[in-house]
LUMDRENLUM-987009 format. One line per field, with one value per atom (N, C-alpha, C, O): x, y, z; atom name; residue in one letter; residue number from 1. Coordinates in nm, 2 decimals. Layout:
<sites>
xx c(X_...)
yy c(Y_...)
zz c(Z_...)
at c(CA_...)
aa c(a_...)
i c(NUM_...)
</sites>
This chain:
<sites>
xx c(0.08_0.00_0.09_0.21_0.04_0.12_0.03_-0.09_0.09_-0.01_0.04_0.15_-0.09_-0.07_0.00_0.00_0.06_0.13_0.01_-0.10_0.08_0.00_0.03_0.14_-0.07_-0.07_0.00_-0.01_0.09_0.18_0.09_0.13_-0.04_-0.11_-0.15_-0.14_-0.19_-0.24_-0.11_-0.12_-0.01_0.12_0.16_0.18_0.17_0.21_0.11_0.15_-0.03_-0.14_-0.11_-0.14_-0.06_-0.06_0.06_0.06_0.17_0.30_0.27_0.31_0.20_0.17_0.08_0.09_-0.01_-0.11_-0.03_-0.05_0.05_0.16_0.24_0.26_0.29_0.38_0.32_0.38_0.20_0.13_0.08_0.09_0.04_0.00_0.15_0.15_0.26_0.37_0.41_0.47_0.38_0.45_0.35_0.40_0.23_0.12_0.12_0.09_0.14_0.12_0.23_0.21_0.36_0.47_0.51_0.54_0.50_0.55_0.44_0.47_0.32_0.20_0.24_0.25_0.26_0.28_0.41_0.42_0.51_0.63_0.59_0.62_0.54_0.50_0.41_0.44_0.32_0.25_0.31_0.26_0.41_0.49_0.57_0.59_0.63_0.68_0.60_0.64_0.47_0.39_0.35_0.33_0.33_0.28_0.39_0.37_0.50_0.62_0.63_0.67_0.61_0.61_0.49_0.50_0.41_0.27_0.29_0.25_0.35_0.39_0.48_0.48_0.57_0.69_0.63_0.68_0.55_0.49_0.39_0.35_0.33_0.20_0.25_0.37_0.14_0.17_0.10_0.00_0.15_0.09_-0.02_0.03_-0.15_-0.22_-0.29_-0.33_-0.30_-0.37_-0.51_-0.56_-0.57_-0.69_-0.82_-0.91_-0.82_-0.92_-0.89_-0.99_-0.79_-0.76_-0.80_-0.87_-0.77_-0.79_-0.95_-1.00_-1.02_-1.16_-1.22_-1.31_-1.19_-1.21_-1.20_-1.29_-1.07_-1.04_-1.14_-1.20_-1.17_-1.25_-1.39_-1.47_-1.43_-1.57_-1.61_-1.71_-1.50_-1.50_-1.50_-1.58_-1.42_-1.40_-1.55_-1.59_-1.60_-1.72_-1.85_-1.95_-1.85_-1.95_-1.95_-2.05_-1.85_-1.83_-1.91_-1.87_-2.02_-2.08_-2.00_-2.01_-1.91_-1.82_-1.73_-1.65_-1.73_-1.64_-1.73_-1.83_-1.69_-1.76_-1.71_-1.59_-1.81_-1.78_-1.84_-1.97_-1.77_-1.83_-1.93_-1.89_-2.05_-2.14_-2.19_-2.19_-2.22_-2.25_-2.41_-2.48_-2.48_-2.61_-2.67_-2.75_-2.65_-2.73_-2.68_-2.56_-2.76_-2.71_-2.70_-2.77_-2.63_-2.64_-2.59_-2.54_-2.62_-2.59_-2.67_-2.79_-2.61_-2.68_-2.74_-2.84_-2.67_-2.74_-2.87_-2.93_-2.94_-3.07_-3.14_-3.26_-3.12_-3.22_-3.23_-3.31_-3.12_-3.12_-3.25_-3.29_-3.30_-3.42_-3.39_-3.47_-3.27_-3.25_-3.19_-3.15_-3.18_-3.12_-3.22_-3.29_-3.23_-3.35_-3.28_-3.18_-3.31_-3.24_-3.27_-3.39_-3.18_-3.22_-3.33_-3.35_-3.40_-3.54_-3.49_-3.56)
yy c(-0.10_0.00_0.12_0.13_0.23_0.34_0.46_0.45_0.57_0.69_0.78_0.79_0.82_0.91_1.04_1.09_1.07_1.20_1.30_1.28_1.42_1.54_1.64_1.67_1.68_1.80_1.91_1.93_1.99_2.10_2.20_2.26_2.23_2.34_2.29_2.37_2.16_2.12_2.12_2.16_2.07_2.07_2.21_2.23_2.30_2.42_2.50_2.59_2.46_2.52_2.44_2.50_2.32_2.28_2.32_2.36_2.32_2.39_2.52_2.54_2.62_2.73_2.75_2.85_2.66_2.65_2.61_2.67_2.50_2.47_2.57_2.59_2.64_2.75_2.87_2.93_2.90_3.00_2.97_3.05_2.83_2.79_2.79_2.81_2.76_2.76_2.92_2.96_2.99_3.13_3.19_3.26_3.16_3.26_3.19_3.26_3.08_3.00_2.94_2.88_2.94_2.86_2.95_2.88_3.09_3.15_3.10_3.06_3.10_3.10_2.94_2.91_2.86_2.70_2.69_2.62_2.76_2.76_2.82_2.76_2.93_3.00_2.91_2.91_2.84_2.75_2.63_2.57_2.57_2.47_2.50_2.42_2.62_2.67_2.68_2.64_2.75_2.77_2.64_2.63_2.55_2.40_2.33_2.28_2.34_2.30_2.36_2.30_2.48_2.58_2.53_2.52_2.49_2.47_2.33_2.31_2.22_2.09_2.10_2.02_2.19_2.20_2.25_2.22_2.32_2.42_2.34_2.36_2.24_2.18_2.08_2.04_2.03_1.92_1.81_1.81_1.70_1.57_1.53_1.54_1.50_1.46_1.32_1.28_1.24_1.11_1.15_1.26_1.01_1.02_1.08_1.15_1.05_1.09_1.24_1.30_1.29_1.44_1.50_1.60_1.45_1.53_1.55_1.65_1.44_1.42_1.52_1.60_1.53_1.65_1.79_1.88_1.81_1.95_1.99_2.10_1.88_1.91_1.92_2.01_1.85_1.89_2.02_2.08_2.06_2.19_2.28_2.37_2.27_2.38_2.39_2.50_2.27_2.25_2.31_2.34_2.32_2.35_2.53_2.59_2.57_2.73_2.77_2.74_2.84_2.91_3.00_3.00_3.07_3.17_3.10_3.16_2.96_2.90_2.87_2.82_2.90_2.89_2.79_2.78_2.70_2.58_2.61_2.62_2.63_2.65_2.53_2.42_2.57_2.47_2.50_2.62_2.43_2.44_2.45_2.35_2.57_2.59_2.56_2.47_2.60_2.59_2.46_2.44_2.40_2.28_2.36_2.46_2.32_2.38_2.25_2.14_2.31_2.21_2.07_2.07_1.96_1.84_1.80_1.74_1.84_1.81_1.85_1.78_1.96_2.03_1.94_1.93_1.86_1.78_1.64_1.56_1.60_1.45_1.42_1.49_1.34_1.27_1.24_1.26_1.19_1.14_1.25_1.22_1.38_1.49_1.60_1.63_1.64_1.73_1.87_1.86_2.00_2.11_2.14_2.12_2.19_2.21_2.31_2.40_2.29_2.36_2.49_2.57)
zz c(-0.01_0.00_0.00_0.05_-0.07_-0.09_-0.07_-0.12_-0.01_0.02_-0.12_-0.17_-0.17_-0.29_-0.25_-0.14_-0.36_-0.36_-0.34_-0.39_-0.25_-0.22_-0.33_-0.37_-0.37_-0.48_-0.44_-0.32_-0.51_-0.46_-0.41_-0.31_-0.46_-0.40_-0.26_-0.16_-0.25_-0.11_-0.01_0.10_-0.06_0.04_0.08_0.20_0.00_0.04_0.13_0.21_0.11_0.20_0.33_0.44_0.34_0.48_0.53_0.65_0.47_0.52_0.58_0.69_0.49_0.53_0.66_0.74_0.67_0.78_0.92_1.03_0.90_1.01_1.06_1.18_0.96_1.00_1.07_1.16_1.02_1.08_1.22_1.31_1.25_1.39_1.48_1.60_1.42_1.51_1.52_1.62_1.41_1.43_1.55_1.64_1.54_1.62_1.77_1.86_1.79_1.91_1.97_2.08_1.92_1.97_2.11_2.21_2.11_2.25_2.35_2.46_2.31_2.42_2.49_2.61_2.39_2.43_2.52_2.62_2.47_2.56_2.69_2.80_2.69_2.84_2.91_3.03_2.86_2.94_2.97_3.07_2.92_2.97_3.08_3.17_3.07_3.19_3.31_3.42_3.29_3.40_3.44_3.56_3.38_3.41_3.50_3.61_3.46_3.55_3.68_3.77_3.68_3.81_3.90_4.02_3.84_3.93_3.97_4.09_3.89_3.95_4.05_4.15_4.02_4.13_4.27_4.38_4.26_4.38_4.45_4.56_4.37_4.41_4.52_4.54_4.60_4.69_4.67_4.61_4.73_4.71_4.83_4.95_4.81_4.91_4.86_4.75_4.99_4.95_4.91_4.91_4.86_4.78_4.88_4.82_5.00_5.09_5.12_5.15_5.12_5.17_5.05_5.06_4.91_4.80_4.78_4.73_4.83_4.81_4.90_4.86_5.02_5.12_5.06_5.06_5.00_4.95_4.83_4.82_4.74_4.64_4.69_4.65_4.77_4.82_4.88_4.86_4.96_5.01_4.90_4.90_4.81_4.72_4.63_4.58_4.61_4.54_4.62_4.56_4.75_4.82_4.83_4.85_4.81_4.83_4.69_4.57_4.71_4.60_4.52_4.40_4.58_4.50_4.41_4.33_4.42_4.28_4.19_4.21_4.06_3.96_3.87_3.84_3.79_3.73_3.58_3.57_3.46_3.35_3.29_3.28_3.27_3.22_3.07_3.03_3.00_2.86_2.86_2.89_2.83_2.85_2.74_2.76_2.63_2.50_2.41_2.41_2.35_2.25_2.12_2.11_2.03_1.90_1.79_1.81_1.67_1.55_1.56_1.58_1.55_1.53_1.66_1.67_1.78_1.90_1.93_2.00_1.88_1.90_1.81_1.86_1.70_1.64_1.67_1.62_1.76_1.81_1.89_1.98_1.85_1.92_2.07_2.16_2.10_2.24_2.32_2.43_2.26_2.36_2.37_2.27_2.47_2.49_2.53_2.60_2.49_2.53_2.69_2.74_2.76_2.90_2.91_2.83_3.01_3.06_3.11_3.16)
at c(N_CA_C_O_N_CA_C_O_N_CA_C_O_N_CA_C_O_N_CA_C_O_N_CA_C_O_N_CA_C_O_N_CA_C_O_N_CA_C_O_N_CA_C_O_N_CA_C_O_N_CA_C_O_N_CA_C_O_N_CA_C_O_N_CA_C_O_N_CA_C_O_N_CA_C_O_N_CA_C_O_N_CA_C_O_N_CA_C_O_N_CA_C_O_N_CA_C_O_N_CA_C_O_N_CA_C_O_N_CA_C_O_N_CA_C_O_N_CA_C_O_N_CA_C_O_N_CA_C_O_N_CA_C_O_N_CA_C_O_N_CA_C_O_N_CA_C_O_N_CA_C_O_N_CA_C_O_N_CA_C_O_N_CA_C_O_N_CA_C_O_N_CA_C_O_N_CA_C_O_N_CA_C_O_N_CA_C_O_N_CA_C_O_N_CA_C_O_N_CA_C_O_N_CA_C_O_N_CA_C_O_N_CA_C_O_N_CA_C_O_N_CA_C_O_N_CA_C_O_N_CA_C_O_N_CA_C_O_N_CA_C_O_N_CA_C_O_N_CA_C_O_N_CA_C_O_N_CA_C_O_N_CA_C_O_N_CA_C_O_N_CA_C_O_N_CA_C_O_N_CA_C_O_N_CA_C_O_N_CA_C_O_N_CA_C_O_N_CA_C_O_N_CA_C_O_N_CA_C_O_N_CA_C_O_N_CA_C_O_N_CA_C_O_N_CA_C_O_N_CA_C_O_N_CA_C_O_N_CA_C_O_N_CA_C_O_N_CA_C_O_N_CA_C_O_N_CA_C_O_N_CA_C_O_N_CA_C_O_N_CA_C_O_N_CA_C_O_N_CA_C_O_N_CA_C_O)
aa c(x_x_x_x_x_x_x_x_x_x_x_x_x_x_x_x_x_x_x_x_x_x_x_x_x_x_x_x_x_x_x_x_x_x_x_x_x_x_x_x_x_x_x_x_x_x_x_x_x_x_x_x_x_x_x_x_x_x_x_x_x_x_x_x_x_x_x_x_x_x_x_x_x_x_x_x_x_x_x_x_x_x_x_x_x_x_x_x_x_x_x_x_x_x_x_x_x_x_x_x_x_x_x_x_x_x_x_x_x_x_x_x_x_x_x_x_x_x_x_x_x_x_x_x_x_x_x_x_x_x_x_x_x_x_x_x_x_x_x_x_x_x_x_x_x_x_x_x_x_x_x_x_x_x_x_x_x_x_x_x_x_x_x_x_x_x_x_x_x_x_x_x_x_x_x_x_x_x_x_x_x_x_x_x_x_x_x_x_x_x_x_x_x_x_x_x_x_x_x_x_x_x_x_x_x_x_x_x_x_x_x_x_x_x_x_x_x_x_x_x_x_x_x_x_x_x_x_x_x_x_x_x_x_x_x_x_x_x_x_x_x_x_x_x_x_x_x_x_x_x_x_x_x_x_x_x_x_x_x_x_x_x_x_x_x_x_x_x_x_x_x_x_x_x_x_x_x_x_x_x_x_x_x_x_x_x_x_x_x_x_x_x_x_x_x_x_x_x_x_x_x_x_x_x_x_x_x_x_x_x_x_x_x_x_x_x_x_x_x_x_x_x_x_x_x_x_x_x_x_x_x_x_x_x_x_x_x_x_x_x_x_x_x_x)
i c(1_1_1_1_2_2_2_2_3_3_3_3_4_4_4_4_5_5_5_5_6_6_6_6_7_7_7_7_8_8_8_8_9_9_9_9_10_10_10_10_11_11_11_11_12_12_12_12_13_13_13_13_14_14_14_14_15_15_15_15_16_16_16_16_17_17_17_17_18_18_18_18_19_19_19_19_20_20_20_20_21_21_21_21_22_22_22_22_23_23_23_23_24_24_24_24_25_25_25_25_26_26_26_26_27_27_27_27_28_28_28_28_29_29_29_29_30_30_30_30_31_31_31_31_32_32_32_32_33_33_33_33_34_34_34_34_35_35_35_35_36_36_36_36_37_37_37_37_38_38_38_38_39_39_39_39_40_40_40_40_41_41_41_41_42_42_42_42_43_43_43_43_44_44_44_44_45_45_45_45_46_46_46_46_47_47_47_47_48_48_48_48_49_49_49_49_50_50_50_50_51_51_51_51_52_52_52_52_53_53_53_53_54_54_54_54_55_55_55_55_56_56_56_56_57_57_57_57_58_58_58_58_59_59_59_59_60_60_60_60_61_61_61_61_62_62_62_62_63_63_63_63_64_64_64_64_65_65_65_65_66_66_66_66_67_67_67_67_68_68_68_68_69_69_69_69_70_70_70_70_71_71_71_71_72_72_72_72_73_73_73_73_74_74_74_74_75_75_75_75_76_76_76_76_77_77_77_77_78_78_78_78_79_79_79_79_80_80_80_80_81_81_81_81_82_82_82_82_83_83_83_83_84_84_84_84_85_85_85_85_86_86_86_86)
</sites>
């Protein structure tokens, strides 16, 4: 089995898109990698039970917001087994 050759117009468009992605987002990605590493270094390990208590306390505080998808869109709206929220 052999993969068909990619047409030059398609190839150059793909390379251009990839380069645009790298050019636009690479600094942000590298910054977040550094941030993630510092968070992991600063974090503390807790056992499962303690983690459960911390999570439950956090969830019980009404000032902590959790993003929720409210509206359905696209094919989900028409799906017979899915109903939009009341």
